[in-house]
C-alpha positions in Angstrom: 135.4 98.1 22.5 134.1 95.9 19.5 135.6 94.5 16.6 133.7 94.5 13.3 134.2 92.0 9.9 132.6 90.4 7.3 132.1 86.9 6.3 130.9 86.3 2.6 127.5 88.1 3.3 127.2 87.7 6.7 128.5 90.9 8.6 129.9 90.1 12.2 130.1 92.4 15.6 132.1 91.1 18.9 132.0 93.0 22.0 135.6 92.3 23.2 134.6 92.5 26.8 131.6 90.9 27.1 132.0 88.4 24.8 128.8 89.0 22.7 128.7 88.1 19.1 126.3 89.7 16.6 125.4 88.9 12.8 123.7 92.9 12.0 122.8 93.9 8.7 124.6 96.2 6.6 123.0 99.4 8.1 124.2 98.4 11.4 126.9 97.4 10.4 128.1 101.1 8.8 126.3 103.0 12.0 129.3 101.7 13.9 131.8 103.2 12.0 129.8 106.7 13.5 128.1 105.6 16.4 130.8 107.0 19.3 131.8 109.7 17.3 128.3 111.4 16.1 125.5 111.8 17.7 121.8 110.1 16.3 120.2 113.1 14.4 124.3 113.5 12.2 123.9 109.6 12.2 120.4 110.1 10.1 121.8 113.0 7.9 125.4 110.8 6.9 123.9 107.6 6.2 120.3 108.8 4.5 121.4 108.9 0.7 122.4 105.1 1.3 119.7 103.9 3.0 116.3 104.7 4.7 115.7 107.3 7.4 113.6 105.0 8.7 116.0 102.0 8.6 118.9 103.9 10.1 116.5 104.8 13.0 115.6 101.4 13.8 119.3 100.1 13.9 120.5 103.0 15.5 118.1 102.2 18.9 118.9 98.3 18.5 122.6 99.6 19.1 121.6 101.6 21.9 119.8 99.1 23.7 122.6 96.2 23.2 124.7 99.2 24.7 122.3 99.5 27.8 122.1 95.5 28.0 126.1 95.4 28.4 126.4 93.5 25.3 127.9 96.1 22.6 131.0 99.1 23.9 130.8 97.1 27.3 133.6 98.4 30.0 136.1 96.2 30.3 135.8 94.4 33.8 139.8 94.3 34.3 140.2 97.6 33.9 140.7 98.5 37.5 143.2 95.5 37.9 146.8 95.8 37.8 149.2 92.7 36.1 152.4 92.5 37.2 154.7 90.3 35.8 
């Protein structure tokens, strides 16, 4: 799970489960709205009118690498535990 927000002109993304915090550009910030629902080609088509295709492609690949490294959309380390009160 991620949480994203903007403070002044800085775009911040937090991966809740890993605790990783990322300062990203506007393109990456916007791609994250669609990353889990759309494939890369659809995201490129959707955002190409606003951003250069090359920039969208590059940002998409960076997101993908962060996900593979467990720094974005990481699994909940406690998902298999049952908590009782």
